[in-house]
RODO-2510 file (C-alpha; in nm, 4 decimals, decimal comma):
residues 281
     n   res          X          Y          Z
     1     x     0,0000     0,0000     0,0000
     2     x     0,2862     0,2383     0,0807
     3     x     0,4382     0,1765    -0,2630
     4     x     0,1062     0,2503    -0,4314
     5     x     0,0583     0,5724    -0,2344
     6     x     0,4118     0,6805    -0,3208
     7     x     0,3400     0,6073    -0,6862
     8     x     0,0219     0,8130    -0,6676
     9     x     0,2074     1,1081    -0,5138
    10     x     0,4877     1,0954    -0,7710
    11     x     0,2387     1,0594    -1,0566
    12     x     0,0376     1,3592    -0,9346
    13     x     0,3501     1,5748    -0,9098
    14     x     0,4690     1,4801    -1,2584
    15     x     0,1226     1,5276    -1,4094
    16     x     0,0952     1,8702    -1,2446
    17     x     0,4383     1,9759    -1,3722
    18     x     0,3485     1,8537    -1,7207
    19     x     0,0246     2,0515    -1,7055
    20     x     0,2123     2,3643    -1,5969
    21     x     0,4604     2,3102    -1,8797
    22     x     0,1605     2,2876    -2,1188
    23     x     0,2463     1,9324    -2,2216
    24     x    -0,0966     1,8191    -2,0949
    25     x    -0,4364     1,9799    -2,0660
    26     x    -0,6606     1,9180    -1,7641
    27     x    -0,8095     1,5916    -1,8848
    28     x    -0,4676     1,4771    -2,0003
    29     x    -0,3258     1,5536    -1,6573
    30     x    -0,5893     1,3388    -1,4865
    31     x    -0,5320     1,0515    -1,7290
    32     x    -0,1550     1,0793    -1,6923
    33     x    -0,1837     1,0746    -1,3123
    34     x    -0,3909     0,7556    -1,3314
    35     x    -0,1476     0,5901    -1,5722
    36     x     0,1485     0,7011    -1,3625
    37     x    -0,0077     0,5615    -1,0456
    38     x    -0,0440     0,2206    -1,2102
    39     x     0,3073     0,2170    -1,3550
    40     x     0,4923     0,3898    -1,0690
    41     x     0,2931     0,2466    -0,7810
    42     x     0,2594    -0,1127    -0,9018
    43     x     0,5640    -0,1493    -1,1222
    44     x     0,8357     0,0448    -0,9477
    45     x     1,1372     0,2509    -1,0503
    46     x     1,2414     0,0580    -1,3615
    47     x     0,8887     0,0691    -1,5054
    48     x     0,8669     0,4383    -1,4194
    49     x     1,1959     0,5168    -1,5946
    50     x     1,0781     0,3703    -1,9250
    51     x     0,7476     0,5571    -1,9084
    52     x     0,9245     0,8831    -1,8223
    53     x     1,1749     0,8443    -2,1056
    54     x     0,8875     0,8194    -2,3512
    55     x     0,6807     1,0984    -2,1976
    56     x     0,9628     1,3497    -2,1478
    57     x     1,1303     1,2942    -2,4850
    58     x     0,8073     1,3025    -2,6880
    59     x     0,6607     1,6005    -2,5006
    60     x     0,9849     1,7967    -2,5233
    61     x     1,0110     1,7265    -2,8945
    62     x     0,6535     1,8392    -2,9558
    63     x     0,7111     2,1632    -2,7648
    64     x     1,0509     2,2330    -2,9214
    65     x     0,9296     2,1998    -3,2798
    66     x     0,5907     2,3630    -3,2241
    67     x     0,7070     2,7008    -3,3550
    68     x     0,9794     2,5759    -3,5882
    69     x     0,7392     2,3742    -3,8017
    70     x     0,5111     2,6747    -3,8552
    71     x     0,1788     2,6007    -4,0217
    72     x     0,2936     2,2765    -4,1870
    73     x     0,0442     2,0094    -4,1013
    74     x    -0,1683     2,2401    -3,8888
    75     x    -0,4824     2,0867    -4,0353
    76     x    -0,3892     1,7428    -3,9090
    77     x    -0,2291     1,7841    -3,5669
    78     x    -0,4029     1,8356    -3,2329
    79     x    -0,1185     2,0345    -3,0875
    80     x     0,1487     1,9756    -2,8266
    81     x    -0,0890     1,9515    -2,5263
    82     x    -0,2089     1,5937    -2,4842
    83     x    -0,5663     1,5314    -2,3723
    84     x    -0,7035     1,2253    -2,1931
    85     x    -0,7766     1,0396    -2,5163
    86     x    -0,4207     1,0916    -2,6385
    87     x    -0,2770     0,9771    -2,3069
    88     x    -0,4952     0,6656    -2,3193
    89     x    -0,4061     0,5949    -2,6818
    90     x    -0,0329     0,6305    -2,6206
    91     x    -0,0036     0,4822    -2,2720
    92     x    -0,3118     0,2689    -2,2154
    93     x    -0,1568    -0,0507    -2,3531
    94     x     0,1554     0,0024    -2,1424
    95     x    -0,0584     0,0541    -1,8329
    96     x    -0,2585    -0,2611    -1,9058
    97     x     0,0572    -0,4690    -1,9475
    98     x     0,2077    -0,3273    -1,6272
    99     x    -0,1132    -0,4057    -1,4385
   100     x    -0,1218    -0,7583    -1,5853
   101     x     0,2385    -0,8112    -1,4769
   102     x     0,1601    -0,7000    -1,1220
   103     x    -0,1475    -0,9222    -1,0886
   104     x     0,0207    -1,2278    -1,2422
   105     x     0,3351    -1,1834    -1,0328
   106     x     0,1242    -1,1993    -0,7176
   107     x    -0,0582    -1,5197    -0,8110
   108     x     0,2151    -1,6903    -1,0169
   109     x     0,5532    -1,5269    -0,9464
   110     x     0,7447    -1,7836    -1,1504
   111     x     0,5277    -1,7563    -1,4610
   112     x     0,7072    -1,7610    -1,7961
   113     x     0,4694    -1,4926    -1,9200
   114     x     0,6125    -1,2242    -1,6900
   115     x     0,9230    -1,1368    -1,8979
   116     x     0,7185    -1,1071    -2,2214
   117     x     0,4793    -0,8683    -2,0438
   118     x     0,7763    -0,6467    -1,9598
   119     x     0,8995    -0,6563    -2,3212
   120     x     0,5487    -0,5805    -2,4478
   121     x     0,5341    -0,2845    -2,2086
   122     x     0,8553    -0,1451    -2,3550
   123     x     0,7429    -0,2158    -2,7118
   124     x     0,4138    -0,0290    -2,6718
   125     x     0,5931     0,2807    -2,5422
   126     x     0,8573     0,2465    -2,8147
   127     x     0,5774     0,2593    -3,0721
   128     x     0,4233     0,5668    -2,9099
   129     x     0,7626     0,7347    -2,9135
   130     x     0,8263     0,6289    -3,2738
   131     x     0,4928     0,7738    -3,3821
   132     x     0,5496     1,1046    -3,2025
   133     x     0,9052     1,1460    -3,3288
   134     x     0,8081     1,0510    -3,6823
   135     x     0,5154     1,2955    -3,6834
   136     x     0,7076     1,5889    -3,5378
   137     x     1,0363     1,5519    -3,7235
   138     x     0,8743     1,4257    -4,0429
   139     x     0,7401     1,7771    -4,1018
   140     x     1,1016     1,8908    -4,1427
   141     x     1,1583     1,6656    -4,4439
   142     x     1,2662     1,8811    -4,7427
   143     x     1,0039     1,7318    -4,9764
   144     x     0,6425     1,6312    -4,9250
   145     x     0,5813     1,2801    -4,7927
   146     x     0,4387     0,9868    -4,9880
   147     x     0,1006     0,8428    -4,8908
   148     x     0,1595     0,4822    -4,7900
   149     x    -0,1538     0,3514    -4,9640
   150     x    -0,1048     0,5189    -5,3041
   151     x     0,2620     0,6291    -5,3051
   152     x     0,1524     0,9727    -5,4246
   153     x     0,2907     1,2970    -5,2828
   154     x     0,0686     1,4566    -5,0182
   155     x     0,0953     1,7730    -4,8053
   156     x     0,3142     1,7557    -4,4956
   157     x     0,1200     1,6449    -4,1906
   158     x    -0,1162     1,4161    -4,3828
   159     x    -0,1950     1,1002    -4,1875
   160     x    -0,0308     0,8015    -4,3549
   161     x     0,2341     1,0126    -4,5245
   162     x     0,5865     0,8739    -4,4933
   163     x     0,9244     1,0340    -4,5624
   164     x     1,2903     0,9548    -4,5111
   165     x     1,3282     1,2000    -4,2219
   166     x     1,0077     1,0786    -4,0600
   167     x     1,1045     0,7123    -4,0907
   168     x     1,4503     0,7701    -3,9454
   169     x     1,2957     0,9754    -3,6660
   170     x     1,0537     0,6913    -3,5888
   171     x     1,3459     0,4516    -3,5728
   172     x     1,5285     0,6875    -3,3373
   173     x     1,2284     0,7294    -3,1095
   174     x     1,1739     0,3544    -3,0896
   175     x     1,5446     0,2868    -3,0367
   176     x     1,5586     0,5333    -2,7469
   177     x     1,3045     0,3295    -2,5496
   178     x     1,4536    -0,0020    -2,6643
   179     x     1,8000     0,1166    -2,5679
   180     x     1,6800     0,2212    -2,2230
   181     x     1,5339    -0,1255    -2,1622
   182     x     1,8565    -0,2851    -2,2863
   183     x     2,0679    -0,0682    -2,0574
   184     x     1,8492    -0,1549    -1,7589
   185     x     1,8953    -0,5233    -1,8408
   186     x     2,2721    -0,4763    -1,8636
   187     x     2,2681    -0,3162    -1,5189
   188     x     2,0726    -0,6080    -1,3740
   189     x     1,7426    -0,4192    -1,3693
   190     x     1,4283    -0,4805    -1,5691
   191     x     1,2277    -0,7980    -1,6008
   192     x     1,3287    -0,9480    -1,9333
   193     x     1,4170    -1,2876    -1,7930
   194     x     1,6957    -1,4745    -1,9712
   195     x     1,6699    -1,2663    -2,2877
   196     x     2,0007    -1,0924    -2,3494
   197     x     2,0023    -0,7110    -2,3253
   198     x     2,0852    -0,6567    -2,6928
   199     x     1,8053    -0,8890    -2,7980
   200     x     1,5629    -0,6984    -2,5743
   201     x     1,6756    -0,3814    -2,7502
   202     x     1,6202    -0,5344    -3,0947
   203     x     1,2783    -0,6794    -3,0127
   204     x     1,1472    -0,3589    -2,8563
   205     x     1,2918    -0,1313    -3,1241
   206     x     1,1620    -0,3503    -3,4064
   207     x     0,8186    -0,3883    -3,2468
   208     x     0,7972    -0,0134    -3,1932
   209     x     0,8791     0,0511    -3,5576
   210     x     0,6174    -0,2087    -3,6567
   211     x     0,3570    -0,0228    -3,4508
   212     x     0,4484     0,3043    -3,6238
   213     x     0,4030     0,1294    -3,9604
   214     x     0,0560     0,0101    -3,8541
   215     x    -0,0230     0,3694    -3,7564
   216     x     0,0839     0,5011    -4,0965
   217     x    -0,0991     0,2271    -4,2865
   218     x    -0,4266     0,2922    -4,1032
   219     x    -0,3801     0,6664    -4,1411
   220     x    -0,3376     0,6257    -4,5148
   221     x    -0,6282     0,3892    -4,5690
   222     x    -0,9021     0,3744    -4,3042
   223     x    -0,8671     0,6827    -4,0832
   224     x    -1,1459     0,9406    -4,1162
   225     x    -1,0433     1,2403    -4,3268
   226     x    -1,2595     1,5475    -4,3752
   227     x    -1,2610     1,8427    -4,6137
   228     x    -1,3040     2,2126    -4,5467
   229     x    -1,4902     2,3638    -4,8443
   230     x    -1,3883     2,7160    -4,7420
   231     x    -1,0141     2,6575    -4,7007
   232     x    -1,0215     2,3821    -4,9658
   233     x    -0,8017     2,1617    -4,7478
   234     x    -0,8173     1,8075    -4,6160
   235     x    -0,8170     1,7815    -4,2379
   236     x    -0,8731     1,5472    -3,9456
   237     x    -1,0738     1,8123    -3,7653
   238     x    -1,4473     1,7567    -3,7305
   239     x    -1,7082     1,8951    -3,7038
   240     x    -1,5324     2,2339    -3,7247
   241     x    -1,2121     2,3264    -3,9029
   242     x    -0,9726     2,5726    -3,7394
   243     x    -1,1234     2,8444    -3,9576
   244     x    -1,4564     2,7838    -3,7810
   245     x    -1,6398     2,6301    -4,0767
   246     x    -1,8039     2,2881    -4,0910
   247     x    -1,6007     2,0078    -4,2436
   248     x    -1,7366     1,7370    -4,4743
   249     x    -1,6535     1,3662    -4,4546
   250     x    -1,4196     1,2832    -4,7412
   251     x    -1,3016     0,9251    -4,6850
   252     x    -1,2259     0,6627    -4,4227
   253     x    -1,4282     0,5238    -4,1347
   254     x    -1,5938     0,8085    -3,9478
   255     x    -1,5328     0,6507    -3,6051
   256     x    -1,1627     0,5854    -3,6754
   257     x    -0,9996     0,9106    -3,5678
   258     x    -0,6334     0,9738    -3,4891
   259     x    -0,6667     0,8609    -3,1272
   260     x    -0,7937     0,5178    -3,2340
   261     x    -0,5128     0,4926    -3,4887
   262     x    -0,2592     0,5771    -3,2187
   263     x    -0,4145     0,3127    -2,9949
   264     x    -0,3781     0,0565    -3,2750
   265     x    -0,0134     0,1600    -3,3027
   266     x     0,0685     0,0912    -2,9380
   267     x    -0,1517    -0,2191    -2,9087
   268     x    -0,0024    -0,3843    -3,2171
   269     x     0,3513    -0,3084    -3,0994
   270     x     0,2812    -0,4372    -2,7487
   271     x     0,1377    -0,7623    -2,8857
   272     x     0,4276    -0,8006    -3,1289
   273     x     0,6849    -0,7480    -2,8540
   274     x     0,5056    -0,9883    -2,6218
   275     x     0,4823    -1,2622    -2,8863
   276     x     0,8463    -1,2247    -2,9938
   277     x     0,9557    -1,2416    -2,6315
   278     x     0,7584    -1,5632    -2,5832
   279     x     0,9263    -1,7142    -2,8897
   280     x     1,2773    -1,5970    -2,8043
   281     x     1,2859    -1,6233    -2,4241
***
Protein backbone atom coordinates (compact mmCIF):
# COMPACT_ATOMS: atom_id res chain seq x y z
CA UNK A 1 0.00 0.00 0.00
CA UNK A 2 2.86 2.38 0.81
CA UNK A 3 4.38 1.76 -2.63
CA UNK A 4 1.06 2.50 -4.31
CA UNK A 5 0.58 5.72 -2.34
CA UNK A 6 4.12 6.80 -3.21
CA UNK A 7 3.40 6.07 -6.86
CA UNK A 8 0.22 8.13 -6.68
CA UNK A 9 2.07 11.08 -5.14
CA UNK A 10 4.88 10.95 -7.71
CA UNK A 11 2.39 10.59 -10.57
CA UNK A 12 0.38 13.59 -9.35
CA UNK A 13 3.50 15.75 -9.10
CA UNK A 14 4.69 14.80 -12.58
CA UNK A 15 1.23 15.28 -14.09
CA UNK A 16 0.95 18.70 -12.45
CA UNK A 17 4.38 19.76 -13.72
CA UNK A 18 3.48 18.54 -17.21
CA UNK A 19 0.25 20.52 -17.05
CA UNK A 20 2.12 23.64 -15.97
CA UNK A 21 4.60 23.10 -18.80
CA UNK A 22 1.60 22.88 -21.19
CA UNK A 23 2.46 19.32 -22.22
CA UNK A 24 -0.97 18.19 -20.95
CA UNK A 25 -4.36 19.80 -20.66
CA UNK A 26 -6.61 19.18 -17.64
CA UNK A 27 -8.10 15.92 -18.85
CA UNK A 28 -4.68 14.77 -20.00
CA UNK A 29 -3.26 15.54 -16.57
CA UNK A 30 -5.89 13.39 -14.87
CA UNK A 31 -5.32 10.51 -17.29
CA UNK A 32 -1.55 10.79 -16.92
CA UNK A 33 -1.84 10.75 -13.12
CA UNK A 34 -3.91 7.56 -13.31
CA UNK A 35 -1.48 5.90 -15.72
CA UNK A 36 1.49 7.01 -13.62
CA UNK A 37 -0.08 5.62 -10.46
CA UNK A 38 -0.44 2.21 -12.10
CA UNK A 39 3.07 2.17 -13.55
CA UNK A 40 4.92 3.90 -10.69
CA UNK A 41 2.93 2.47 -7.81
CA UNK A 42 2.59 -1.13 -9.02
CA UNK A 43 5.64 -1.49 -11.22
CA UNK A 44 8.36 0.45 -9.48
CA UNK A 45 11.37 2.51 -10.50
CA UNK A 46 12.41 0.58 -13.62
CA UNK A 47 8.89 0.69 -15.05
CA UNK A 48 8.67 4.38 -14.19
CA UNK A 49 11.96 5.17 -15.95
CA UNK A 50 10.78 3.70 -19.25
CA UNK A 51 7.48 5.57 -19.08
CA UNK A 52 9.24 8.83 -18.22
CA UNK A 53 11.75 8.44 -21.06
CA UNK A 54 8.88 8.19 -23.51
CA UNK A 55 6.81 10.98 -21.98
CA UNK A 56 9.63 13.50 -21.48
CA UNK A 57 11.30 12.94 -24.85
CA UNK A 58 8.07 13.02 -26.88
CA UNK A 59 6.61 16.01 -25.01
CA UNK A 60 9.85 17.97 -25.23
CA UNK A 61 10.11 17.27 -28.94
CA UNK A 62 6.54 18.39 -29.56
CA UNK A 63 7.11 21.63 -27.65
CA UNK A 64 10.51 22.33 -29.21
CA UNK A 65 9.30 22.00 -32.80
CA UNK A 66 5.91 23.63 -32.24
CA UNK A 67 7.07 27.01 -33.55
CA UNK A 68 9.79 25.76 -35.88
CA UNK A 69 7.39 23.74 -38.02
CA UNK A 70 5.11 26.75 -38.55
CA UNK A 71 1.79 26.01 -40.22
CA UNK A 72 2.94 22.77 -41.87
CA UNK A 73 0.44 20.09 -41.01
CA UNK A 74 -1.68 22.40 -38.89
CA UNK A 75 -4.82 20.87 -40.35
CA UNK A 76 -3.89 17.43 -39.09
CA UNK A 77 -2.29 17.84 -35.67
CA UNK A 78 -4.03 18.36 -32.33
CA UNK A 79 -1.18 20.34 -30.87
CA UNK A 80 1.49 19.76 -28.27
CA UNK A 81 -0.89 19.52 -25.26
CA UNK A 82 -2.09 15.94 -24.84
CA UNK A 83 -5.66 15.31 -23.72
CA UNK A 84 -7.04 12.25 -21.93
CA UNK A 85 -7.77 10.40 -25.16
CA UNK A 86 -4.21 10.92 -26.38
CA UNK A 87 -2.77 9.77 -23.07
CA UNK A 88 -4.95 6.66 -23.19
CA UNK A 89 -4.06 5.95 -26.82
CA UNK A 90 -0.33 6.30 -26.21
CA UNK A 91 -0.04 4.82 -22.72
CA UNK A 92 -3.12 2.69 -22.15
CA UNK A 93 -1.57 -0.51 -23.53
CA UNK A 94 1.55 0.02 -21.42
CA UNK A 95 -0.58 0.54 -18.33
CA UNK A 96 -2.58 -2.61 -19.06
CA UNK A 97 0.57 -4.69 -19.48
CA UNK A 98 2.08 -3.27 -16.27
CA UNK A 99 -1.13 -4.06 -14.38
CA UNK A 100 -1.22 -7.58 -15.85
CA UNK A 101 2.39 -8.11 -14.77
CA UNK A 102 1.60 -7.00 -11.22
CA UNK A 103 -1.48 -9.22 -10.89
CA UNK A 104 0.21 -12.28 -12.42
CA UNK A 105 3.35 -11.83 -10.33
CA UNK A 106 1.24 -11.99 -7.18
CA UNK A 107 -0.58 -15.20 -8.11
CA UNK A 108 2.15 -16.90 -10.17
CA UNK A 109 5.53 -15.27 -9.46
CA UNK A 110 7.45 -17.84 -11.50
CA UNK A 111 5.28 -17.56 -14.61
CA UNK A 112 7.07 -17.61 -17.96
CA UNK A 113 4.69 -14.93 -19.20
CA UNK A 114 6.12 -12.24 -16.90
CA UNK A 115 9.23 -11.37 -18.98
CA UNK A 116 7.19 -11.07 -22.21
CA UNK A 117 4.79 -8.68 -20.44
CA UNK A 118 7.76 -6.47 -19.60
CA UNK A 119 8.99 -6.56 -23.21
CA UNK A 120 5.49 -5.81 -24.48
CA UNK A 121 5.34 -2.85 -22.09
CA UNK A 122 8.55 -1.45 -23.55
CA UNK A 123 7.43 -2.16 -27.12
CA UNK A 124 4.14 -0.29 -26.72
CA UNK A 125 5.93 2.81 -25.42
CA UNK A 126 8.57 2.47 -28.15
CA UNK A 127 5.77 2.59 -30.72
CA UNK A 128 4.23 5.67 -29.10
CA UNK A 129 7.63 7.35 -29.13
CA UNK A 130 8.26 6.29 -32.74
CA UNK A 131 4.93 7.74 -33.82
CA UNK A 132 5.50 11.05 -32.03
CA UNK A 133 9.05 11.46 -33.29
CA UNK A 134 8.08 10.51 -36.82
CA UNK A 135 5.15 12.96 -36.83
CA UNK A 136 7.08 15.89 -35.38
CA UNK A 137 10.36 15.52 -37.23
CA UNK A 138 8.74 14.26 -40.43
CA UNK A 139 7.40 17.77 -41.02
CA UNK A 140 11.02 18.91 -41.43
CA UNK A 141 11.58 16.66 -44.44
CA UNK A 142 12.66 18.81 -47.43
CA UNK A 143 10.04 17.32 -49.76
CA UNK A 144 6.42 16.31 -49.25
CA UNK A 145 5.81 12.80 -47.93
CA UNK A 146 4.39 9.87 -49.88
CA UNK A 147 1.01 8.43 -48.91
CA UNK A 148 1.60 4.82 -47.90
CA UNK A 149 -1.54 3.51 -49.64
CA UNK A 150 -1.05 5.19 -53.04
CA UNK A 151 2.62 6.29 -53.05
CA UNK A 152 1.52 9.73 -54.25
CA UNK A 153 2.91 12.97 -52.83
CA UNK A 154 0.69 14.57 -50.18
CA UNK A 155 0.95 17.73 -48.05
CA UNK A 156 3.14 17.56 -44.96
CA UNK A 157 1.20 16.45 -41.91
CA UNK A 158 -1.16 14.16 -43.83
CA UNK A 159 -1.95 11.00 -41.88
CA UNK A 160 -0.31 8.02 -43.55
CA UNK A 161 2.34 10.13 -45.25
CA UNK A 162 5.87 8.74 -44.93
CA UNK A 163 9.24 10.34 -45.62
CA UNK A 164 12.90 9.55 -45.11
CA UNK A 165 13.28 12.00 -42.22
CA UNK A 166 10.08 10.79 -40.60
CA UNK A 167 11.04 7.12 -40.91
CA UNK A 168 14.50 7.70 -39.45
CA UNK A 169 12.96 9.75 -36.66
CA UNK A 170 10.54 6.91 -35.89
CA UNK A 171 13.46 4.52 -35.73
CA UNK A 172 15.28 6.88 -33.37
CA UNK A 173 12.28 7.29 -31.09
CA UNK A 174 11.74 3.54 -30.90
CA UNK A 175 15.45 2.87 -30.37
CA UNK A 176 15.59 5.33 -27.47
CA UNK A 177 13.04 3.30 -25.50
CA UNK A 178 14.54 -0.02 -26.64
CA UNK A 179 18.00 1.17 -25.68
CA UNK A 180 16.80 2.21 -22.23
CA UNK A 181 15.34 -1.26 -21.62
CA UNK A 182 18.57 -2.85 -22.86
CA UNK A 183 20.68 -0.68 -20.57
CA UNK A 184 18.49 -1.55 -17.59
CA UNK A 185 18.95 -5.23 -18.41
CA UNK A 186 22.72 -4.76 -18.64
CA UNK A 187 22.68 -3.16 -15.19
CA UNK A 188 20.73 -6.08 -13.74
CA UNK A 189 17.43 -4.19 -13.69
CA UNK A 190 14.28 -4.80 -15.69
CA UNK A 191 12.28 -7.98 -16.01
CA UNK A 192 13.29 -9.48 -19.33
CA UNK A 193 14.17 -12.88 -17.93
CA UNK A 194 16.96 -14.75 -19.71
CA UNK A 195 16.70 -12.66 -22.88
CA UNK A 196 20.01 -10.92 -23.49
CA UNK A 197 20.02 -7.11 -23.25
CA UNK A 198 20.85 -6.57 -26.93
CA UNK A 199 18.05 -8.89 -27.98
CA UNK A 200 15.63 -6.98 -25.74
CA UNK A 201 16.76 -3.81 -27.50
CA UNK A 202 16.20 -5.34 -30.95
CA UNK A 203 12.78 -6.79 -30.13
CA UNK A 204 11.47 -3.59 -28.56
CA UNK A 205 12.92 -1.31 -31.24
CA UNK A 206 11.62 -3.50 -34.06
CA UNK A 207 8.19 -3.88 -32.47
CA UNK A 208 7.97 -0.13 -31.93
CA UNK A 209 8.79 0.51 -35.58
CA UNK A 210 6.17 -2.09 -36.57
CA UNK A 211 3.57 -0.23 -34.51
CA UNK A 212 4.48 3.04 -36.24
CA UNK A 213 4.03 1.29 -39.60
CA UNK A 214 0.56 0.10 -38.54
CA UNK A 215 -0.23 3.69 -37.56
CA UNK A 216 0.84 5.01 -40.96
CA UNK A 217 -0.99 2.27 -42.86
CA UNK A 218 -4.27 2.92 -41.03
CA UNK A 219 -3.80 6.66 -41.41
CA UNK A 220 -3.38 6.26 -45.15
CA UNK A 221 -6.28 3.89 -45.69
CA UNK A 222 -9.02 3.74 -43.04
CA UNK A 223 -8.67 6.83 -40.83
CA UNK A 224 -11.46 9.41 -41.16
CA UNK A 225 -10.43 12.40 -43.27
CA UNK A 226 -12.60 15.48 -43.75
CA UNK A 227 -12.61 18.43 -46.14
CA UNK A 228 -13.04 22.13 -45.47
CA UNK A 229 -14.90 23.64 -48.44
CA UNK A 230 -13.88 27.16 -47.42
CA UNK A 231 -10.14 26.57 -47.01
CA UNK A 232 -10.21 23.82 -49.66
CA UNK A 233 -8.02 21.62 -47.48
CA UNK A 234 -8.17 18.08 -46.16
CA UNK A 235 -8.17 17.81 -42.38
CA UNK A 236 -8.73 15.47 -39.46
CA UNK A 237 -10.74 18.12 -37.65
CA UNK A 238 -14.47 17.57 -37.31
CA UNK A 239 -17.08 18.95 -37.04
CA UNK A 240 -15.32 22.34 -37.25
CA UNK A 241 -12.12 23.26 -39.03
CA UNK A 242 -9.73 25.73 -37.39
CA UNK A 243 -11.23 28.44 -39.58
CA UNK A 244 -14.56 27.84 -37.81
CA UNK A 245 -16.40 26.30 -40.77
CA UNK A 246 -18.04 22.88 -40.91
CA UNK A 247 -16.01 20.08 -42.44
CA UNK A 248 -17.37 17.37 -44.74
CA UNK A 249 -16.54 13.66 -44.55
CA UNK A 250 -14.20 12.83 -47.41
CA UNK A 251 -13.02 9.25 -46.85
CA UNK A 252 -12.26 6.63 -44.23
CA UNK A 253 -14.28 5.24 -41.35
CA UNK A 254 -15.94 8.08 -39.48
CA UNK A 255 -15.33 6.51 -36.05
CA UNK A 256 -11.63 5.85 -36.75
CA UNK A 257 -10.00 9.11 -35.68
CA UNK A 258 -6.33 9.74 -34.89
CA UNK A 259 -6.67 8.61 -31.27
CA UNK A 260 -7.94 5.18 -32.34
CA UNK A 261 -5.13 4.93 -34.89
CA UNK A 262 -2.59 5.77 -32.19
CA UNK A 263 -4.15 3.13 -29.95
CA UNK A 264 -3.78 0.56 -32.75
CA UNK A 265 -0.13 1.60 -33.03
CA UNK A 266 0.69 0.91 -29.38
CA UNK A 267 -1.52 -2.19 -29.09
CA UNK A 268 -0.02 -3.84 -32.17
CA UNK A 269 3.51 -3.08 -30.99
CA UNK A 270 2.81 -4.37 -27.49
CA UNK A 271 1.38 -7.62 -28.86
CA UNK A 272 4.28 -8.01 -31.29
CA UNK A 273 6.85 -7.48 -28.54
CA UNK A 274 5.06 -9.88 -26.22
CA UNK A 275 4.82 -12.62 -28.86
CA UNK A 276 8.46 -12.25 -29.94
CA UNK A 277 9.56 -12.42 -26.31
CA UNK A 278 7.58 -15.63 -25.83
CA UNK A 279 9.26 -17.14 -28.90
CA UNK A 280 12.77 -15.97 -28.04
CA UNK A 281 12.86 -16.23 -24.24
